[in-house]
C-alpha positions in Angstrom: 0.1 56.0 105.7 -1.2 52.6 104.8 -1.9 50.1 107.6 -2.7 46.4 107.3 -6.4 45.7 108.0 -5.9 43.0 110.5 -8.9 41.4 112.1 -9.3 42.0 115.9 -7.1 39.6 117.8 -8.6 36.8 119.8 -8.1 36.6 123.5 -4.8 35.1 124.7 -5.0 31.6 126.1 -3.3 31.7 129.4 -5.5 31.1 132.4 -5.2 34.6 133.9 -6.9 36.0 130.9 -10.2 34.2 131.2 -11.8 37.2 133.0 -14.2 39.3 130.9 -11.7 42.2 130.7 -9.4 40.1 128.6 -12.1 39.2 126.0 -11.9 41.4 122.9 -14.8 43.7 122.1 -17.1 41.7 119.7 -17.6 42.9 116.1 -21.2 43.8 116.7 -20.2 46.4 119.3 -17.5 48.0 117.1 -19.4 51.1 116.0 -16.9 53.9 115.9 -16.3 55.2 112.3 -13.6 57.5 111.1 -15.9 60.5 111.8 -16.5 59.3 115.4 -12.7 58.9 116.1 -11.9 62.2 114.5 -14.7 64.1 116.4 -13.7 62.5 119.7 -10.0 63.3 119.4 -10.5 66.7 118.0 -12.7 67.5 120.9 -10.2 66.1 123.4 -7.4 68.0 121.7 -9.1 71.4 122.3 -8.5 73.1 125.7 -7.5 76.3 127.4 -4.3 74.7 128.7 -3.3 74.0 125.1 -3.8 77.6 124.1 -1.9 78.7 127.2 1.1 76.4 126.2 0.9 77.9 122.7 1.2 81.4 124.2 4.2 80.3 126.2 5.9 78.8 123.1 5.3 82.1 121.2 7.0 84.0 123.9 9.9 81.6 124.3 10.6 80.7 120.7 9.1 83.5 118.6 6.4 83.1 116.0 8.2 81.1 113.2 10.1 78.7 115.4 7.0 78.2 117.7 4.8 77.3 114.7 7.5 74.9 113.4 7.7 73.2 116.8 3.8 73.1 117.0 3.4 71.4 113.7 6.2 68.8 114.1 5.3 68.0 117.8 1.6 67.7 116.9 2.2 65.4 113.9 4.6 63.1 115.8 2.7 63.1 119.1 -0.6 62.4 117.4 0.9 59.7 115.3 2.1 57.9 118.4 -1.3 58.3 119.9 -2.9 56.8 116.7 -0.5 53.9 116.7 -1.5 52.9 120.3 -5.2 53.4 119.1 -4.5 51.0 116.2 -3.1 48.4 118.7 -6.2 48.8 120.8 -8.4 48.3 117.8 -6.4 45.3 116.6 -6.6 43.5 119.9 -10.0 44.8 120.9 -8.7 45.4 124.4 -8.5 48.2 127.0 -5.4 50.0 128.1 -5.0 48.0 131.4 -5.0 44.8 129.4 -2.4 46.1 127.0 -0.2 46.9 130.0 -0.7 43.3 131.2 0.3 41.9 127.8 3.5 43.9 128.0 4.6 44.0 131.6 3.0 40.8 133.0 -0.5 40.1 134.4 0.5 40.8 138.0 3.1 43.6 137.7 0.8 45.6 135.4 -1.5 46.4 138.3 1.1 48.9 139.5 0.8 51.3 136.5 -3.0 50.7 136.3 -3.3 51.9 139.9 -1.0 54.9 139.2 -3.1 55.6 136.1 -6.3 55.7 138.2 -4.7 58.1 140.7 -3.5 60.5 137.9 -6.9 60.3 136.2 -8.7 61.4 139.3 -6.3 64.2 139.7 -6.6 65.4 136.1 -10.4 65.1 136.2 -10.4 67.4 139.2 -8.0 69.7 137.5 -10.3 70.0 134.5 -13.1 70.9 136.9 -10.9 73.6 138.4 -10.2 75.0 134.9 -14.0 75.1 134.2 -14.6 76.5 137.7 -12.1 79.4 137.1 -13.4 80.0 133.6 -17.0 80.1 134.8 -16.1 82.5 137.6 -14.4 84.8 135.1 -17.5 84.7 132.8 -19.9 85.4 135.6 -17.8 88.3 136.9 -17.5 89.8 133.4 -21.3 89.5 132.8 -22.7 90.4 136.2 -19.9 91.9 138.2 -20.3 89.4 141.0 -17.0 88.5 142.6 -18.2 86.6 145.7 -16.2 84.0 147.7 -18.9 81.4 147.2 -18.9 81.7 143.4 -16.0 79.3 142.6 -17.6 76.6 144.9 -20.9 76.9 143.1 -19.2 76.7 139.7 -17.2 73.7 140.7 -20.3 71.9 142.0 -22.3 72.7 138.9 -19.6 71.2 136.6 -19.1 68.3 139.0 -22.8 67.4 139.0 -22.8 67.5 135.2 -19.8 65.2 135.1 -21.5 62.8 137.5 -24.6 62.9 135.2 -22.5 62.1 132.1 -20.9 59.2 134.0 -24.3 57.5 134.3 -24.8 57.4 130.6 -23.3 55.5 127.7 -19.8 56.3 126.5 -20.7 55.3 123.0 -23.8 57.4 122.9 -21.9 60.4 124.3 -19.2 60.2 121.6 -21.5 59.5 118.7 -24.4 61.9 119.5 -23.3 64.6 121.9 -19.6 65.1 120.8 -20.0 64.4 117.1 -23.3 66.1 116.4 -23.5 68.9 119.0 -20.2 69.6 120.8 -17.8 69.4 117.8 -19.6 72.0 115.5 -19.9 74.5 118.4 -16.3 74.2 119.5 -15.1 74.5 115.9 -17.2 77.7 115.5 -15.7 79.1 118.7 -12.1 78.4 117.4 -12.9 80.0 114.0 -14.3 83.1 115.7 -11.4 83.5 118.1 -8.9 83.0 115.2 -10.8 85.6 113.1 -10.7 88.1 116.0 -7.0 87.8 116.8 -6.2 87.5 113.1 -7.8 90.9 112.6 -5.6 92.3 115.3 -2.6 90.8 113.7 -3.6 92.3 110.3 -4.0 95.7 112.0 -0.6 95.5 113.6 1.0 94.1 110.4 1.6 90.5 109.6 5.3 91.0 108.9 5.9 92.2 112.5 3.9 89.3 113.9 5.7 86.7 111.6 9.1 88.0 112.5 8.5 88.4 116.2 11.5 86.9 118.1 11.4 84.8 121.2 13.2 85.4 124.5 15.4 82.4 124.0 14.3 80.6 127.1 13.6 77.3 125.3 15.3 75.4 122.5 13.4 74.3 119.4 13.7 70.6 120.3 12.4 71.3 123.8 9.5 73.1 122.2 8.7 70.1 120.1 8.9 68.0 123.2 6.5 70.2 125.1 4.0 70.1 122.2 4.2 66.3 122.0 3.3 66.2 125.7 -0.3 66.9 125.0 -1.1 64.0 122.7 1.3 61.7 124.6 -0.6 62.4 127.9 -3.6 60.6 126.4 -1.7 57.4 125.7 -3.0 55.5 128.8 -6.6 56.3 127.6 -6.7 55.9 123.8 -7.2 52.1 123.6 -10.2 52.3 125.9 -12.0 54.2 123.1 -10.2 52.7 120.0 -11.2 49.2 120.8 -14.7 50.2 119.6 -13.5 51.1 116.1 -15.0 49.5 113.0 -11.7 49.3 111.1 -8.0 49.7 111.8 -7.3 52.4 109.1 -10.2 54.6 110.1 -9.3 54.2 113.8 -5.7 55.2 113.1 -6.4 58.1 110.7 -9.3 59.5 112.7 -7.3 59.6 115.9 -4.2 61.0 114.2 -6.0 63.7 112.1 -8.5 64.7 114.8 -5.9 65.3 117.5 -3.2 66.7 115.3 -5.5 69.3 113.8 -6.9 70.4 117.2 -3.4 70.4 118.8 -2.0 72.6 116.0 -4.9 74.9 115.9 -5.1 75.6 119.7 -1.3 76.0 120.1 -1.2 78.3 117.1 -4.1 80.3 118.5 -2.1 80.8 121.7 0.9 82.1 119.6 -1.5 84.5 117.8 -3.0 85.7 121.1 0.4 86.4 122.7 1.7 88.0 119.5 -1.2 90.5 119.3 -2.2 91.1 123.0 -0.4 91.9 126.2 -1.6 88.6 127.8 0.7 88.6 130.9 -0.4 85.7 133.1 -4.2 86.1 132.3 -5.0 84.3 129.1 -8.6 84.1 130.1 -8.9 87.9 130.3 -7.4 88.3 126.8 -9.9 85.9 125.3 -12.8 87.6 127.1 -11.7 91.0 125.8 -12.0 89.8 122.2 -15.3 90.7 120.5 -17.6 87.7 121.0 -14.9 86.2 123.3 -17.6 85.7 126.0 -19.5 83.2 123.9 -16.4 81.5 122.4 -14.9 81.0 125.8 -18.1 79.6 127.2 -18.2 77.0 124.3 -14.6 76.0 125.0 -15.4 75.6 128.7 -18.3 73.3 127.7 -15.8 71.3 125.5 -13.5 71.0 128.5 -16.1 68.6 130.0 -15.2 66.1 127.3 -11.7 66.0 128.7 -12.9 65.4 132.2 -15.3 62.7 131.0 -12.5 61.0 129.1 -10.4 60.8 132.3 -13.4 59.5 134.3 -14.3 56.9 131.7 -10.8 55.5 131.4 -10.4 55.6 135.2 -13.6 53.5 135.6 -12.4 51.0 132.9 -9.2 50.6 134.9 -11.0 50.1 138.2 -13.4 47.7 136.6 -10.2 45.8 135.5 -8.9 45.8 139.1 -12.3 45.0 140.7 -14.6 43.5 138.1 -17.5 42.9 140.5 -18.5 46.6 140.1 -19.6 47.9 136.7 -17.8 50.6 134.7 -20.9 52.9 135.3 -20.6 52.4 139.1 -16.9 53.3 139.1 -17.5 56.2 136.8 -20.1 57.8 139.2 -17.7 57.1 142.1 -14.7 58.7 140.4 -16.7 61.7 139.2 -18.0 62.3 142.8 -14.4 62.0 144.1 -13.0 64.4 141.5 -15.8 66.9 142.3 -14.8 66.7 146.0 -11.2 67.3 145.1 -12.0 70.3 142.9 -14.0 71.8 145.8 -11.5 71.5 148.6 -8.0 70.7 147.3 -5.5 73.3 146.1 -5.3 71.7 142.6 -2.7 74.1 141.2 -0.4 73.1 144.1 -0.6 69.4 143.3 -0.1 69.9 139.5 3.7 69.0 139.7 2.7 65.7 141.4 0.2 65.0 138.6 2.9 65.8 136.0 5.3 63.5 137.8 2.7 60.7 137.7 2.1 61.3 134.0 5.8 61.0 133.3 5.8 57.2 134.0 3.3 56.6 131.1 5.4 58.1 128.3 8.2 55.4 128.6 5.6 52.8 129.4 3.8 53.2 126.1 7.1 53.2 124.3 7.5 49.7 125.7 3.9 48.8 124.8 4.3 49.9 121.2 7.7 48.1 120.9 6.2 44.8 122.1 2.6 44.8 120.7 2.9 46.6 117.4 2.8 44.5 114.2 0.9 41.6 115.9 3.5 41.3 118.7 3.0 38.4 121.1 1.5 39.1 124.5 3.4 37.8 127.5 1.9 35.0 129.6 4.1 35.8 132.6 3.0 37.3 135.9 6.1 39.6 135.6 7.8 40.2 132.3 11.3 41.3 133.6 13.0 42.8 130.6 10.1 45.1 129.5 9.7 46.1 133.2 13.5 47.0 133.3 13.2 48.9 130.0 10.3 50.9 131.4 12.3 51.8 134.5 15.2 52.9 132.3 12.8 55.1 130.4 11.4 56.7 133.6 15.0 57.5 134.6 15.7 59.0 131.2 12.6 61.1 131.3 13.6 62.8 134.5 17.4 62.8 134.0 17.6 64.2 130.5 16.3 67.7 131.3 18.9 68.1 134.0 21.8 66.7 131.9 20.7 67.9 128.5 17.9 70.4 128.8 17.8 71.3 125.1 16.2 67.9 124.2 13.3 67.8 126.7 11.9 64.7 128.4 9.4 62.9 126.3 11.4 62.5 123.1 14.5 60.8 124.7 12.4 58.6 127.0 10.3 57.4 124.0 13.3 56.8 121.8 15.2 54.8 124.5 12.2 52.6 125.3 11.3 52.1 121.6 14.8 51.1 120.7 15.5 48.9 123.7 12.1 47.3 123.5 12.4 46.6 119.7 15.9 45.1 120.2 14.5 42.8 123.0 11.6 41.8 120.8 13.7 41.0 117.8 16.2 39.0 119.8 13.5 36.9 121.6 11.5 36.1 118.5 13.8 33.3 117.3 13.6 31.8 120.8 9.8 31.9 120.8 9.7 30.3 117.3 12.1 27.6 118.3 10.1 26.8 121.4 
């Protein structure tokens, strides 16, 4: 897909945007190449939760339909993620500022605050995933199953996250993720795919390929569920993409990196559930594979990238809200708070609340894309009423569609409604702006 190589946009002129957060990243600081974007988003696309969702899709849809939903949902979802990344590159601005340019400089503080809350929650949830995975690894290796073990594991990963928050985001992405983390996680995925592929060959590929689902989900709902993973990163992508060297490499690196990881991990989940009696314990199934101990350990290390991505974006948002403190200060504070949550809060119990918070950002970025793509004009208002109203309509659609028409899911209808309404508004207001 060819994209115009637009130069980074200059800062808008209205008075509220003279603060440093509204100044585009200068050209000298734009160091992320195609490889950097692809490595970052491949790494962020890998996760145990993604493999778990793939296993669920394999059970519900059967092998062939599940793989179709995985490919379509990954390609579409990652393309939307890449489009927002391109907008972030083009303007050289963070996600909170893109929200301001769409909803208005004052009203946008509401979704920015909601984003901080959800990022703290998801960071803590990632720590819980790493805590539980580490506990399973230690139990498998040593036989220790003590009450204190999960707390020690959570504290270990939390302190590591705090340490990462003190460093440079650019250095972490370019040196740790690109040169160290990415090769290791790819090797772990190759190994697990090889192991479960060997099981599939022993059981017969025809039986695996023709395995039917239980019919508990429609194909469109499956695509919607797969799209949920790349779409969940929409509020974060511009925070990284603004450091891109070129628009085309930012778009393609983000798209290909996340799409390949999303397809691979979901498909691995389908392969695992098709060859193993997983039940509710995917972790145990991975551990039972030959070399699964090492592969699972490497994937757990890669989960730290996800937690760090949440913390970094949360610190960018807080720096936007309270610029007197640095991004590094807010990063350390958020990592500490997330560690405390992982130690003491029942994270699995608040997962529905986190998912509800996430749902407001799917329609929001449908509005952002409709207003800011193709060099769309930024609003100079404190509240931009029509985009705000479209956002609210999108939130209602996200929650109402599954109840009214469960076959279509949530994300797809919410995105379509906000993109269509937002584009119509933009087209109809353009002549008025030109006349003015």
